[in-house]
N, C-alpha and C positions, 0 to 999 in steps of 0.2 A: 440589804437595802438601807439607804440613808433615811433618816427621819424626814428630811426635806422632800423626799420622793414618796413618802407614805401617806396613807389616809389620815394619819395622826396629825399632820401639819395643820388641819383645820381646827384642832382642839388646842393648839399651842398658845400659851400665854406670853412667854418671853423666850428670847434666845440670847445667850451670853457667849461671846467669842473670847476665849482666853488663850494664852500661849500654849496651854496643854491640850486644848481642843474646843469643841462646840458643846454647849450645855443647854438642853431644851427643857424649859419649865412648863409643866402642865398643872392641872388643878391639884392633884395629889401625888405626883411623881415627877422625877427628873430623869431624863435620858441623856447620857453622855456619849459623845463620839470623839475619842482621843485622837490626837494627831499621830501620824506615823513616827515611831522611834522614841516617843516620850517615855521618860522614867517618872512614874507617878508616885509621889511620896507624901508624907504628912504635911509638908509645907504647901504643896499643890492642893491637897485636900482642904486645907484651911480656907483657901480662896472660895471653893465651892460651898463650904459650910457657911461662910459669911454671906454669900449671895443668897443661899437658901433661907437663912435666918431673916435677912432683910425682906425677902419675897414672901415667905410663908408665916413668919413669926416663930417664937420659941416654943409655942404649945402645939404646933401642928405635927401630925404624924404623916410623913411622906415616905415614899419608896425611891430607891436609886437603882436605875437600870443602866448597865453598860452595853451599848450597842457596839460590839467589838468589830468594827469594819477595817481597822488598821492594827498593825502589830505594835504593841507597846509593853513596857514592863511595869511592875508594881513592887514597891518596897513593902513586902509582906509583914515585916516586923513593925512597921509604923501603924 
């Protein structure tokens, strides 16, 4: 199920659409839905980290959840 189709959409604060996928920002967690075929690496992660720092600040403790609705790969060593 996509976040946009779930009950969580009513608690959503912001949505960011990047070339790697959709990133849903809530009060204390982020849910990602990566695009099909994306290769997610440290460079791509930096974009999300920057958005999170701007949104939550550097002292916040948030969780990151991957809603794996598409097939993609991750650079594990990054």
